[in-house]
C-alpha positions, 0 to 999 in steps of 0.5 A: 484288178491286175488281170485286166491289164498286162504288165507291159500295158501298165508300164506303157501307161505309166511312161506315157504320163506327161510328167513321168521323167525317164529313169537312167538305167544301166544296160546289160552290156555294162553289167557284162563288162563289170562281170568280165572285169571282176572275173578276170582281175579278181583272182589276182587281187585276191592273191595279192591280198592273201600274200600281203596278209601272210596266207601264202608261205612262198617268199617269191610267189609268181602268179603267172596264170592269174596275171595273164588272166588279168592282162587279157580281161582288163581292157576288154572289160573296160571297153565293154563297160564304156560301150554299155555306158554309151548305150545307156546314155543314148537310150536315156536321151531318146526316152527323155526326148519322147516324153518332152 
């Protein structure tokens, strides 16, 4: 019966098993970086695809606003993703040391 133990208690019991190897989980910071990257560069990529497929009739399109959005969000998104990967790796190594 699951009402006797809470979810966190069951998780702690599961993780304290001697053969339970920790799983590598990506941190929230990594997913925020992905979101910043997609929201910032996605519109410019979609505009380029729409232009190449002929959905935009302008012979000389100039998506300056979309280009500025991509310019100001690309590198911050990459940096946030890298920081998220570093945090995830450090947490994984700490959990792995605790289980050994």
